[in-house]
Structures are given as structure tokens and as C-alpha cells.
C-alpha positions, 0 to 999 in steps of 0.5 A: 218439318216446314214453315211458311216458306222455309222447309226443313228436312230433319234426322229421325234423331233431330225430329225425336228430339224437337218433339222432346222437348217440345212436349217435355221441356223440362228435359233440358240436355242430352241426358235427360233427353235419352234417359226418359222414359218416353225415349227408351228405346228411341235415342241414346245419349250421343244421338240426343247430342247430334240431334241437339248441333243439328237443329242448332245449326238450324236455327231451331234449338239453342243452348244456354250457359247452363248447357240446357237447350231449348226451343228457338222463336222458329223452333216453336213455331215450326209443325210438325209434319204427321 
């Protein structure tokens, strides 16, 4: 995934969670992401938590005071690799 001069090399789990936050913004916790129909067999809640932490470390996602996750402006602007 790249955005301008920056290149983000994400784990498969982080890429999946980032795509989930983009396509299903109502799913805002690791448990919700892992339990969603589109995630069945793709990721569990622990994997989603680790992926959210990875995205946060890269400035692509943030957790609010209610422990809900969302993409940051940088995360929304980062194009998906195909």
C-alpha cells in the first residue's frame, strides 16, 4: 500500500482490517470485525487486535475514548494494493 512518497508494508491481517474499516465502517472493534460475515475464517479477534495496533503504529487507524476504531485521514487516503 502506498501513499505519495510513503510506502506502507502491512501484514495480511492489517490489510484485511484496514479494508474492513473502509468497507464496513460500522464495525469498529476487533470483536465486531472478526465476527462479521465477510471475516469468517479470515481473522479472529486476537488477530484483529494485533492488526489494529499495527495500523495505529503506522498512523493509519486510531482508537477513540469509547474503544472504537476508525481510519485516520492518512488511512482513508492510502490506496489499497491489488
